[in-house]
PDB file of N, CA, C and O in Angstrom:
ATOM      1  N   MET A   1      85.214  93.202  41.942  1.00  0.00           N
ATOM      2  CA  MET A   1      86.529  93.119  42.550  1.00  0.00           C
ATOM      3  C   MET A   1      86.361  92.475  43.931  1.00  0.00           C
ATOM      4  O   MET A   1      85.604  92.970  44.766  1.00  0.00           O
ATOM      5  N   THR A   2      87.064  91.384  44.159  1.00  0.00           N
ATOM      6  CA  THR A   2      86.994  90.734  45.465  1.00  0.00           C
ATOM      7  C   THR A   2      87.882  91.477  46.450  1.00  0.00           C
ATOM      8  O   THR A   2      88.929  92.019  46.094  1.00  0.00           O
ATOM      9  N   LYS A   3      87.436  91.485  47.682  1.00  0.00           N
ATOM     10  CA  LYS A   3      88.192  92.160  48.730  1.00  0.00           C
ATOM     11  C   LYS A   3      88.806  91.109  49.620  1.00  0.00           C
ATOM     12  O   LYS A   3      88.106  90.379  50.321  1.00  0.00           O
ATOM     13  N   SER A   4      90.132  91.037  49.586  1.00  0.00           N
ATOM     14  CA  SER A   4      90.798  90.040  50.413  1.00  0.00           C
ATOM     15  C   SER A   4      91.935  90.615  51.247  1.00  0.00           C
ATOM     16  O   SER A   4      92.436  89.940  52.146  1.00  0.00           O
ATOM     17  N   ALA A   5      92.354  91.852  50.969  1.00  0.00           N
ATOM     18  CA  ALA A   5      93.429  92.465  51.748  1.00  0.00           C
ATOM     19  C   ALA A   5      92.848  93.037  53.039  1.00  0.00           C
ATOM     20  O   ALA A   5      91.722  93.533  53.055  1.00  0.00           O
ATOM     21  N   MET A   6      93.614  92.964  54.106  1.00  0.00           N
ATOM     22  CA  MET A   6      93.137  93.454  55.391  1.00  0.00           C
ATOM     23  C   MET A   6      94.052  94.555  55.893  1.00  0.00           C
ATOM     24  O   MET A   6      95.273  94.478  55.753  1.00  0.00           O
ATOM     25  N   ILE A   7      93.448  95.582  56.481  1.00  0.00           N
ATOM     26  CA  ILE A   7      94.186  96.671  57.118  1.00  0.00           C
ATOM     27  C   ILE A   7      93.858  96.610  58.602  1.00  0.00           C
ATOM     28  O   ILE A   7      92.690  96.543  58.984  1.00  0.00           O
ATOM     29  N   ARG A   8      94.895  96.632  59.439  1.00  0.00           N
ATOM     30  CA  ARG A   8      94.697  96.643  60.898  1.00  0.00           C
ATOM     31  C   ARG A   8      95.393  97.861  61.456  1.00  0.00           C
ATOM     32  O   ARG A   8      96.514  98.186  61.063  1.00  0.00           O
ATOM     33  N   ALA A   9      94.725  98.532  62.372  1.00  0.00           N
ATOM     34  CA  ALA A   9      95.316  99.715  63.003  1.00  0.00           C
ATOM     35  C   ALA A   9      94.832  99.824  64.436  1.00  0.00           C
ATOM     36  O   ALA A   9      93.694  99.472  64.745  1.00  0.00           O
ATOM     37  N   ARG A  10      95.691 100.307  65.299  1.00  0.00           N
ATOM     38  CA  ARG A  10      95.304 100.555  66.689  1.00  0.00           C
ATOM     39  C   ARG A  10      95.051 102.053  66.839  1.00  0.00           C
ATOM     40  O   ARG A  10      95.896 102.878  66.492  1.00  0.00           O
ATOM     41  N   VAL A  11      93.873 102.387  67.362  1.00  0.00           N
ATOM     42  CA  VAL A  11      93.525 103.783  67.615  1.00  0.00           C
ATOM     43  C   VAL A  11      92.882 103.894  68.990  1.00  0.00           C
ATOM     44  O   VAL A  11      92.439 102.901  69.565  1.00  0.00           O
ATOM     45  N   ASP A  12      92.840 105.101  69.500  1.00  0.00           N
ATOM     46  CA  ASP A  12      92.194 105.364  70.775  1.00  0.00           C
ATOM     47  C   ASP A  12      90.725 104.936  70.687  1.00  0.00           C
ATOM     48  O   ASP A  12      90.052 105.275  69.714  1.00  0.00           O
ATOM     49  N   PRO A  13      90.216 104.202  71.678  1.00  0.00           N
ATOM     50  CA  PRO A  13      88.827 103.733  71.621  1.00  0.00           C
ATOM     51  C   PRO A  13      87.803 104.860  71.472  1.00  0.00           C
ATOM     52  O   PRO A  13      86.810 104.704  70.762  1.00  0.00           O
ATOM     53  N   GLY A  14      88.041 105.993  72.137  1.00  0.00           N
ATOM     54  CA  GLY A  14      87.111 107.121  72.012  1.00  0.00           C
ATOM     55  C   GLY A  14      87.103 107.689  70.607  1.00  0.00           C
ATOM     56  O   GLY A  14      86.047 108.033  70.077  1.00  0.00           O
ATOM     57  N   LEU A  15      88.281 107.788  70.002  1.00  0.00           N
ATOM     58  CA  LEU A  15      88.384 108.269  68.622  1.00  0.00           C
ATOM     59  C   LEU A  15      87.648 107.323  67.691  1.00  0.00           C
ATOM     60  O   LEU A  15      86.927 107.762  66.795  1.00  0.00           O
ATOM     61  N   LYS A  16      87.827 106.034  67.897  1.00  0.00           N
ATOM     62  CA  LYS A  16      87.153 105.029  67.062  1.00  0.00           C
ATOM     63  C   LYS A  16      85.639 105.186  67.163  1.00  0.00           C
ATOM     64  O   LYS A  16      84.947 105.187  66.145  1.00  0.00           O
ATOM     65  N   GLU A  17      85.120 105.319  68.381  1.00  0.00           N
ATOM     66  CA  GLU A  17      83.672 105.476  68.569  1.00  0.00           C
ATOM     67  C   GLU A  17      83.162 106.747  67.908  1.00  0.00           C
ATOM     68  O   GLU A  17      82.121 106.734  67.251  1.00  0.00           O
ATOM     69  N   ASP A  18      83.897 107.855  68.083  1.00  0.00           N
ATOM     70  CA  ASP A  18      83.483 109.120  67.476  1.00  0.00           C
ATOM     71  C   ASP A  18      83.458 109.010  65.955  1.00  0.00           C
ATOM     72  O   ASP A  18      82.518 109.472  65.308  1.00  0.00           O
ATOM     73  N   ALA A  19      84.494 108.398  65.389  1.00  0.00           N
ATOM     74  CA  ALA A  19      84.556 108.240  63.929  1.00  0.00           C
ATOM     75  C   ALA A  19      83.431 107.333  63.448  1.00  0.00           C
ATOM     76  O   ALA A  19      82.799 107.623  62.432  1.00  0.00           O
ATOM     77  N   GLU A  20      83.173 106.243  64.160  1.00  0.00           N
ATOM     78  CA  GLU A  20      82.089 105.333  63.766  1.00  0.00           C
ATOM     79  C   GLU A  20      80.737 106.044  63.787  1.00  0.00           C
ATOM     80  O   GLU A  20      79.882 105.771  62.945  1.00  0.00           O
ATOM     81  N   SER A  21      80.539 106.950  64.740  1.00  0.00           N
ATOM     82  CA  SER A  21      79.287 107.714  64.796  1.00  0.00           C
ATOM     83  C   SER A  21      79.129 108.598  63.563  1.00  0.00           C
ATOM     84  O   SER A  21      78.049 108.694  62.981  1.00  0.00           O
ATOM     85  N   VAL A  22      80.231 109.241  63.179  1.00  0.00           N
ATOM     86  CA  VAL A  22      80.186 110.094  61.983  1.00  0.00           C
ATOM     87  C   VAL A  22      79.930 109.244  60.742  1.00  0.00           C
ATOM     88  O   VAL A  22      79.100 109.593  59.903  1.00  0.00           O
ATOM     89  N   PHE A  23      80.642 108.134  60.632  1.00  0.00           N
ATOM     90  CA  PHE A  23      80.433 107.253  59.477  1.00  0.00           C
ATOM     91  C   PHE A  23      78.991 106.775  59.413  1.00  0.00           C
ATOM     92  O   PHE A  23      78.390 106.762  58.339  1.00  0.00           O
ATOM     93  N   ALA A  24      78.428 106.381  60.559  1.00  0.00           N
ATOM     94  CA  ALA A  24      77.040 105.896  60.588  1.00  0.00           C
ATOM     95  C   ALA A  24      76.078 106.996  60.147  1.00  0.00           C
ATOM     96  O   ALA A  24      75.126 106.731  59.413  1.00  0.00           O
ATOM     97  N   ALA A  25      76.324 108.231  60.591  1.00  0.00           N
ATOM     98  CA  ALA A  25      75.470 109.349  60.181  1.00  0.00           C
ATOM     99  C   ALA A  25      75.547 109.583  58.677  1.00  0.00           C
ATOM    100  O   ALA A  25      74.592 110.062  58.065  1.00  0.00           O
ATOM    101  N   LEU A  26      76.687 109.241  58.090  1.00  0.00           N
ATOM    102  CA  LEU A  26      76.865 109.370  56.638  1.00  0.00           C
ATOM    103  C   LEU A  26      76.388 108.137  55.886  1.00  0.00           C
ATOM    104  O   LEU A  26      76.424 108.102  54.656  1.00  0.00           O
ATOM    105  N   GLY A  27      75.940 107.125  56.625  1.00  0.00           N
ATOM    106  CA  GLY A  27      75.482 105.884  55.997  1.00  0.00           C
ATOM    107  C   GLY A  27      76.621 104.985  55.549  1.00  0.00           C
ATOM    108  O   GLY A  27      76.463 104.186  54.625  1.00  0.00           O
ATOM    109  N   LEU A  28      77.781 105.116  56.212  1.00  0.00           N
ATOM    110  CA  LEU A  28      78.954 104.338  55.836  1.00  0.00           C
ATOM    111  C   LEU A  28      79.376 103.397  56.957  1.00  0.00           C
ATOM    112  O   LEU A  28      79.227 103.713  58.137  1.00  0.00           O
ATOM    113  N   SER A  29      79.897 102.254  56.578  1.00  0.00           N
ATOM    114  CA  SER A  29      80.563 101.381  57.534  1.00  0.00           C
ATOM    115  C   SER A  29      82.015 101.844  57.650  1.00  0.00           C
ATOM    116  O   SER A  29      82.488 102.636  56.834  1.00  0.00           O
ATOM    117  N   VAL A  30      82.705 101.352  58.652  1.00  0.00           N
ATOM    118  CA  VAL A  30      84.127 101.686  58.797  1.00  0.00           C
ATOM    119  C   VAL A  30      84.891 101.200  57.571  1.00  0.00           C
ATOM    120  O   VAL A  30      85.763 101.905  57.064  1.00  0.00           O
ATOM    121  N   THR A  31      84.570 100.005  57.095  1.00  0.00           N
ATOM    122  CA  THR A  31      85.238  99.465  55.907  1.00  0.00           C
ATOM    123  C   THR A  31      85.019 100.361  54.698  1.00  0.00           C
ATOM    124  O   THR A  31      85.959 100.627  53.948  1.00  0.00           O
ATOM    125  N   GLN A  32      83.793 100.831  54.499  1.00  0.00           N
ATOM    126  CA  GLN A  32      83.515 101.717  53.363  1.00  0.00           C
ATOM    127  C   GLN A  32      84.271 103.038  53.500  1.00  0.00           C
ATOM    128  O   GLN A  32      84.789 103.565  52.516  1.00  0.00           O
ATOM    129  N   ALA A  33      84.333 103.570  54.720  1.00  0.00           N
ATOM    130  CA  ALA A  33      85.042 104.836  54.937  1.00  0.00           C
ATOM    131  C   ALA A  33      86.536 104.676  54.658  1.00  0.00           C
ATOM    132  O   ALA A  33      87.148 105.543  54.033  1.00  0.00           O
ATOM    133  N   ILE A  34      87.119 103.579  55.114  1.00  0.00           N
ATOM    134  CA  ILE A  34      88.543 103.338  54.865  1.00  0.00           C
ATOM    135  C   ILE A  34      88.789 103.144  53.371  1.00  0.00           C
ATOM    136  O   ILE A  34      89.789 103.621  52.835  1.00  0.00           O
ATOM    137  N   THR A  35      87.881 102.448  52.707  1.00  0.00           N
ATOM    138  CA  THR A  35      88.006 102.258  51.257  1.00  0.00           C
ATOM    139  C   THR A  35      87.956 103.600  50.537  1.00  0.00           C
ATOM    140  O   THR A  35      88.744 103.841  49.623  1.00  0.00           O
ATOM    141  N   LEU A  36      87.031 104.483  50.943  1.00  0.00           N
ATOM    142  CA  LEU A  36      86.966 105.817  50.339  1.00  0.00           C
ATOM    143  C   LEU A  36      88.250 106.598  50.577  1.00  0.00           C
ATOM    144  O   LEU A  36      88.752 107.267  49.673  1.00  0.00           O
ATOM    145  N   PHE A  37      88.780 106.513  51.792  1.00  0.00           N
ATOM    146  CA  PHE A  37      90.035 107.198  52.098  1.00  0.00           C
ATOM    147  C   PHE A  37      91.155 106.690  51.185  1.00  0.00           C
ATOM    148  O   PHE A  37      91.906 107.482  50.618  1.00  0.00           O
ATOM    149  N   CYS A  38      91.261 105.376  51.049  1.00  0.00           N
ATOM    150  CA  CYS A  38      92.320 104.797  50.208  1.00  0.00           C
ATOM    151  C   CYS A  38      92.146 105.197  48.743  1.00  0.00           C
ATOM    152  O   CYS A  38      93.132 105.451  48.051  1.00  0.00           O
ATOM    153  N   LEU A  39      90.904 105.254  48.267  1.00  0.00           N
ATOM    154  CA  LEU A  39      90.663 105.701  46.888  1.00  0.00           C
ATOM    155  C   LEU A  39      91.104 107.156  46.704  1.00  0.00           C
ATOM    156  O   LEU A  39      91.713 107.497  45.690  1.00  0.00           O
ATOM    157  N   GLN A  40      90.801 108.002  47.675  1.00  0.00           N
ATOM    158  CA  GLN A  40      91.215 109.397  47.594  1.00  0.00           C
ATOM    159  C   GLN A  40      92.744 109.521  47.587  1.00  0.00           C
ATOM    160  O   GLN A  40      93.298 110.329  46.840  1.00  0.00           O
ATOM    161  N   VAL A  41      93.417 108.729  48.410  1.00  0.00           N
ATOM    162  CA  VAL A  41      94.886 108.730  48.418  1.00  0.00           C
ATOM    163  C   VAL A  41      95.404 108.336  47.037  1.00  0.00           C
ATOM    164  O   VAL A  41      96.336 108.946  46.514  1.00  0.00           O
ATOM    165  N   LYS A  42      94.793 107.322  46.461  1.00  0.00           N
ATOM    166  CA  LYS A  42      95.197 106.864  45.121  1.00  0.00           C
ATOM    167  C   LYS A  42      94.988 107.975  44.092  1.00  0.00           C
ATOM    168  O   LYS A  42      95.885 108.262  43.299  1.00  0.00           O
ATOM    169  N   TRP A  43      93.807 108.602  44.101  1.00  0.00           N
ATOM    170  CA  TRP A  43      93.483 109.629  43.105  1.00  0.00           C
ATOM    171  C   TRP A  43      94.305 110.902  43.290  1.00  0.00           C
ATOM    172  O   TRP A  43      94.731 111.510  42.308  1.00  0.00           O
ATOM    173  N   TYR A  44      94.531 111.312  44.541  1.00  0.00           N
ATOM    174  CA  TYR A  44      95.320 112.506  44.817  1.00  0.00           C
ATOM    175  C   TYR A  44      96.820 112.236  44.717  1.00  0.00           C
ATOM    176  O   TYR A  44      97.628 113.156  44.594  1.00  0.00           O
ATOM    177  N   ARG A  45      97.172 110.945  44.773  1.00  0.00           N
ATOM    178  CA  ARG A  45      98.573 110.542  44.823  1.00  0.00           C
ATOM    179  C   ARG A  45      99.235 111.172  46.046  1.00  0.00           C
ATOM    180  O   ARG A  45     100.366 111.654  45.984  1.00  0.00           O
ATOM    181  N   GLY A  46      98.504 111.155  47.149  1.00  0.00           N
ATOM    182  CA  GLY A  46      98.937 111.727  48.416  1.00  0.00           C
ATOM    183  C   GLY A  46      97.736 111.796  49.336  1.00  0.00           C
ATOM    184  O   GLY A  46      96.664 111.289  49.005  1.00  0.00           O
ATOM    185  N   LEU A  47      97.905 112.406  50.464  1.00  0.00           N
ATOM    186  CA  LEU A  47      96.786 112.534  51.389  1.00  0.00           C
ATOM    187  C   LEU A  47      95.745 113.500  50.819  1.00  0.00           C
ATOM    188  O   LEU A  47      96.104 114.503  50.202  1.00  0.00           O
ATOM    189  N   PRO A  48      94.468 113.205  51.021  1.00  0.00           N
ATOM    190  CA  PRO A  48      93.421 114.043  50.429  1.00  0.00           C
ATOM    191  C   PRO A  48      93.097 115.290  51.260  1.00  0.00           C
ATOM    192  O   PRO A  48      91.992 115.828  51.176  1.00  0.00           O
ATOM    193  N   PHE A  49      94.044 115.732  52.041  1.00  0.00           N
ATOM    194  CA  PHE A  49      93.891 116.948  52.822  1.00  0.00           C
ATOM    195  C   PHE A  49      95.281 117.506  53.086  1.00  0.00           C
ATOM    196  O   PHE A  49      96.282 116.797  52.980  1.00  0.00           O
ATOM    197  N   GLU A  50      95.325 118.784  53.431  1.00  0.00           N
ATOM    198  CA  GLU A  50      96.605 119.454  53.636  1.00  0.00           C
ATOM    199  C   GLU A  50      97.164 119.125  55.017  1.00  0.00           C
ATOM    200  O   GLU A  50      96.446 119.175  56.015  1.00  0.00           O
ATOM    201  N   LEU A  51      98.423 118.795  55.065  1.00  0.00           N
ATOM    202  CA  LEU A  51      99.134 118.589  56.322  1.00  0.00           C
ATOM    203  C   LEU A  51     100.247 119.611  56.392  1.00  0.00           C
ATOM    204  O   LEU A  51     101.039 119.758  55.462  1.00  0.00           O
ATOM    205  N   ARG A  52     100.295 120.313  57.506  1.00  0.00           N
ATOM    206  CA  ARG A  52     101.396 121.260  57.670  1.00  0.00           C
ATOM    207  C   ARG A  52     101.664 121.461  59.144  1.00  0.00           C
ATOM    208  O   ARG A  52     100.787 121.256  59.983  1.00  0.00           O
ATOM    209  N   LEU A  53     102.862 121.857  59.445  1.00  0.00           N
ATOM    210  CA  LEU A  53     103.260 122.119  60.821  1.00  0.00           C
ATOM    211  C   LEU A  53     102.853 123.538  61.195  1.00  0.00           C
ATOM    212  O   LEU A  53     102.948 124.444  60.367  1.00  0.00           O
ATOM    213  N   PRO A  54     102.400 123.745  62.433  1.00  0.00           N
ATOM    214  CA  PRO A  54     102.039 125.106  62.839  1.00  0.00           C
ATOM    215  C   PRO A  54     103.273 125.990  62.940  1.00  0.00           C
ATOM    216  O   PRO A  54     104.365 125.526  63.266  1.00  0.00           O
ATOM    217  N   ASN A  55     103.076 127.282  62.651  1.00  0.00           N
ATOM    218  CA  ASN A  55     104.195 128.219  62.759  1.00  0.00           C
ATOM    219  C   ASN A  55     104.464 128.539  64.230  1.00  0.00           C
ATOM    220  O   ASN A  55     103.740 128.074  65.111  1.00  0.00           O
ATOM    221  N   GLU A  56     105.487 129.320  64.489  1.00  0.00           N
ATOM    222  CA  GLU A  56     105.902 129.618  65.864  1.00  0.00           C
ATOM    223  C   GLU A  56     104.794 130.302  66.663  1.00  0.00           C
ATOM    224  O   GLU A  56     104.571 129.967  67.826  1.00  0.00           O
ATOM    225  N   ALA A  57     104.102 131.258  66.047  1.00  0.00           N
ATOM    226  CA  ALA A  57     103.036 131.973  66.758  1.00  0.00           C
ATOM    227  C   ALA A  57     101.915 131.006  67.162  1.00  0.00           C
ATOM    228  O   ALA A  57     101.394 131.085  68.274  1.00  0.00           O
ATOM    229  N   THR A  58     101.556 130.112  66.272  1.00  0.00           N
ATOM    230  CA  THR A  58     100.503 129.140  66.568  1.00  0.00           C
ATOM    231  C   THR A  58     100.952 128.176  67.652  1.00  0.00           C
ATOM    232  O   THR A  58     100.170 127.852  68.546  1.00  0.00           O
ATOM    233  N   ARG A  59     102.192 127.712  67.594  1.00  0.00           N
ATOM    234  CA  ARG A  59     102.710 126.821  68.643  1.00  0.00           C
ATOM    235  C   ARG A  59     102.696 127.511  70.004  1.00  0.00           C
ATOM    236  O   ARG A  59     102.392 126.891  71.023  1.00  0.00           O
ATOM    237  N   HIS A  60     103.029 128.804  70.008  1.00  0.00           N
ATOM    238  CA  HIS A  60     103.020 129.575  71.259  1.00  0.00           C
ATOM    239  C   HIS A  60     101.599 129.647  71.830  1.00  0.00           C
ATOM    240  O   HIS A  60     101.403 129.439  73.027  1.00  0.00           O
ATOM    241  N   VAL A  61     100.616 129.938  70.984  1.00  0.00           N
ATOM    242  CA  VAL A  61      99.221 130.015  71.439  1.00  0.00           C
ATOM    243  C   VAL A  61      98.745 128.652  71.926  1.00  0.00           C
ATOM    244  O   VAL A  61      98.053 128.571  72.941  1.00  0.00           O
ATOM    245  N   PHE A  62      99.103 127.586  71.224  1.00  0.00           N
ATOM    246  CA  PHE A  62      98.737 126.236  71.674  1.00  0.00           C
ATOM    247  C   PHE A  62      99.297 125.966  73.068  1.00  0.00           C
ATOM    248  O   PHE A  62      98.595 125.445  73.935  1.00  0.00           O
ATOM    249  N   ALA A  63     100.555 126.321  73.279  1.00  0.00           N
ATOM    250  CA  ALA A  63     101.190 126.089  74.579  1.00  0.00           C
ATOM    251  C   ALA A  63     100.479 126.892  75.670  1.00  0.00           C
ATOM    252  O   ALA A  63     100.266 126.386  76.772  1.00  0.00           O
ATOM    253  N   GLN A  64     100.113 128.135  75.369  1.00  0.00           N
ATOM    254  CA  GLN A  64      99.412 128.971  76.346  1.00  0.00           C
ATOM    255  C   GLN A  64      98.042 128.388  76.691  1.00  0.00           C
ATOM    256  O   GLN A  64      97.696 128.260  77.865  1.00  0.00           O
ATOM    257  N   THR A  65      97.279 128.044  75.685  1.00  0.00           N
ATOM    258  CA  THR A  65      95.930 127.527  75.960  1.00  0.00           C
ATOM    259  C   THR A  65      95.990 126.164  76.638  1.00  0.00           C
ATOM    260  O   THR A  65      95.161 125.865  77.498  1.00  0.00           O
ATOM    261  N   ASP A  66      96.958 125.336  76.265  1.00  0.00           N
ATOM    262  CA  ASP A  66      97.112 124.045  76.941  1.00  0.00           C
ATOM    263  C   ASP A  66      97.405 124.239  78.430  1.00  0.00           C
ATOM    264  O   ASP A  66      97.008 123.424  79.263  1.00  0.00           O
ATOM    265  N   ALA A  67      98.103 125.330  78.750  1.00  0.00           N
ATOM    266  CA  ALA A  67      98.433 125.638  80.138  1.00  0.00           C
ATOM    267  C   ALA A  67      97.314 126.413  80.831  1.00  0.00           C
ATOM    268  O   ALA A  67      97.420 126.734  82.015  1.00  0.00           O
ATOM    269  N   GLY A  68      96.237 126.713  80.094  1.00  0.00           N
ATOM    270  CA  GLY A  68      95.120 127.449  80.677  1.00  0.00           C
ATOM    271  C   GLY A  68      95.364 128.938  80.800  1.00  0.00           C
ATOM    272  O   GLY A  68      94.685 129.616  81.571  1.00  0.00           O
ATOM    273  N   GLU A  69      96.329 129.460  80.045  1.00  0.00           N
ATOM    274  CA  GLU A  69      96.684 130.879  80.115  1.00  0.00           C
ATOM    275  C   GLU A  69      96.014 131.670  78.999  1.00  0.00           C
ATOM    276  O   GLU A  69      95.762 131.149  77.913  1.00  0.00           O
ATOM    277  N   ASP A  70      95.728 132.956  79.291  1.00  0.00           N
ATOM    278  CA  ASP A  70      95.184 133.910  78.300  1.00  0.00           C
ATOM    279  C   ASP A  70      93.938 133.380  77.596  1.00  0.00           C
ATOM    280  O   ASP A  70      93.789 133.541  76.384  1.00  0.00           O
ATOM    281  N   LEU A  71      93.048 132.753  78.351  1.00  0.00           N
ATOM    282  CA  LEU A  71      91.800 132.255  77.781  1.00  0.00           C
ATOM    283  C   LEU A  71      90.688 133.271  78.000  1.00  0.00           C
ATOM    284  O   LEU A  71      90.598 133.883  79.064  1.00  0.00           O
ATOM    285  N   GLU A  72      89.857 133.445  77.006  1.00  0.00           N
ATOM    286  CA  GLU A  72      88.669 134.272  77.130  1.00  0.00           C
ATOM    287  C   GLU A  72      87.490 133.334  77.328  1.00  0.00           C
ATOM    288  O   GLU A  72      87.249 132.449  76.506  1.00  0.00           O
ATOM    289  N   ARG A  73      86.771 133.523  78.395  1.00  0.00           N
ATOM    290  CA  ARG A  73      85.610 132.673  78.663  1.00  0.00           C
ATOM    291  C   ARG A  73      84.345 133.471  78.359  1.00  0.00           C
ATOM    292  O   ARG A  73      84.187 134.612  78.795  1.00  0.00           O
ATOM    293  N   CYS A  74      83.462 132.851  77.611  1.00  0.00           N
ATOM    294  CA  CYS A  74      82.217 133.494  77.221  1.00  0.00           C
ATOM    295  C   CYS A  74      81.045 132.734  77.818  1.00  0.00           C
ATOM    296  O   CYS A  74      81.103 131.518  78.005  1.00  0.00           O
ATOM    297  N   LYS A  75      79.973 133.476  78.115  1.00  0.00           N
ATOM    298  CA  LYS A  75      78.773 132.847  78.680  1.00  0.00           C
ATOM    299  C   LYS A  75      78.091 131.956  77.656  1.00  0.00           C
ATOM    300  O   LYS A  75      77.582 130.885  77.986  1.00  0.00           O
ATOM    301  N   ASP A  76      78.087 132.410  76.415  1.00  0.00           N
ATOM    302  CA  ASP A  76      77.414 131.679  75.344  1.00  0.00           C
ATOM    303  C   ASP A  76      77.908 132.213  74.002  1.00  0.00           C
ATOM    304  O   ASP A  76      78.810 133.049  73.948  1.00  0.00           O
ATOM    305  N   VAL A  77      77.306 131.721  72.926  1.00  0.00           N
ATOM    306  CA  VAL A  77      77.744 132.115  71.581  1.00  0.00           C
ATOM    307  C   VAL A  77      77.515 133.602  71.343  1.00  0.00           C
ATOM    308  O   VAL A  77      78.357 134.276  70.749  1.00  0.00           O
ATOM    309  N   LYS A  78      76.374 134.113  71.807  1.00  0.00           N
ATOM    310  CA  LYS A  78      76.095 135.546  71.629  1.00  0.00           C
ATOM    311  C   LYS A  78      77.176 136.391  72.290  1.00  0.00           C
ATOM    312  O   LYS A  78      77.638 137.376  71.714  1.00  0.00           O
ATOM    313  N   ASP A  79      77.577 136.008  73.495  1.00  0.00           N
ATOM    314  CA  ASP A  79      78.627 136.726  74.213  1.00  0.00           C
ATOM    315  C   ASP A  79      79.939 136.665  73.438  1.00  0.00           C
ATOM    316  O   ASP A  79      80.654 137.662  73.344  1.00  0.00           O
ATOM    317  N   MET A  80      80.253 135.500  72.885  1.00  0.00           N
ATOM    318  CA  MET A  80      81.489 135.345  72.116  1.00  0.00           C
ATOM    319  C   MET A  80      81.483 136.273  70.906  1.00  0.00           C
ATOM    320  O   MET A  80      82.460 136.983  70.665  1.00  0.00           O
ATOM    321  N   PHE A  81      80.375 136.272  70.135  1.00  0.00           N
ATOM    322  CA  PHE A  81      80.303 137.133  68.956  1.00  0.00           C
ATOM    323  C   PHE A  81      80.350 138.613  69.343  1.00  0.00           C
ATOM    324  O   PHE A  81      80.950 139.419  68.632  1.00  0.00           O
ATOM    325  N   ARG A  82      79.729 138.971  70.453  1.00  0.00           N
ATOM    326  CA  ARG A  82      79.770 140.346  70.916  1.00  0.00           C
ATOM    327  C   ARG A  82      81.195 140.767  71.214  1.00  0.00           C
ATOM    328  O   ARG A  82      81.629 141.848  70.818  1.00  0.00           O
ATOM    329  N   ARG A  83      81.925 139.904  71.917  1.00  0.00           N
ATOM    330  CA  ARG A  83      83.317 140.214  72.250  1.00  0.00           C
ATOM    331  C   ARG A  83      84.200 140.302  71.010  1.00  0.00           C
ATOM    332  O   ARG A  83      85.158 141.074  70.975  1.00  0.00           O
ATOM    333  N   LEU A  84      83.871 139.501  69.990  1.00  0.00           N
ATOM    334  CA  LEU A  84      84.636 139.542  68.740  1.00  0.00           C
ATOM    335  C   LEU A  84      84.221 140.693  67.838  1.00  0.00           C
ATOM    336  O   LEU A  84      84.883 140.975  66.840  1.00  0.00           O
ATOM    337  N   GLY A  85      83.113 141.365  68.190  1.00  0.00           N
ATOM    338  CA  GLY A  85      82.638 142.475  67.377  1.00  0.00           C
ATOM    339  C   GLY A  85      81.958 142.026  66.094  1.00  0.00           C
ATOM    340  O   GLY A  85      81.948 142.733  65.087  1.00  0.00           O
ATOM    341  N   ILE A  86      81.395 140.838  66.162  1.00  0.00           N
ATOM    342  CA  ILE A  86      80.722 140.277  64.963  1.00  0.00           C
ATOM    343  C   ILE A  86      79.217 140.398  65.150  1.00  0.00           C
ATOM    344  O   ILE A  86      78.452 139.993  64.275  1.00  0.00           O
TER     345      ILE A  86
END
């Protein structure tokens, strides 16, 4: 199958670099990753992952943390697990 169609998209440069790093670690080029995504969309007949809007409680927590409110700061992972009782 010859490839002649082109997809162009504008994304944040940092996001592009981060995604390219992940693709490279997986042994994929950006073109191969986009092709895989499009194949999954075709096979799923929709997006290959769940999309949903956060509920009111989640939106409230997002707003609080974005404002720097009600944050728990931990020294390290051990401290975090201790505080969570895990």
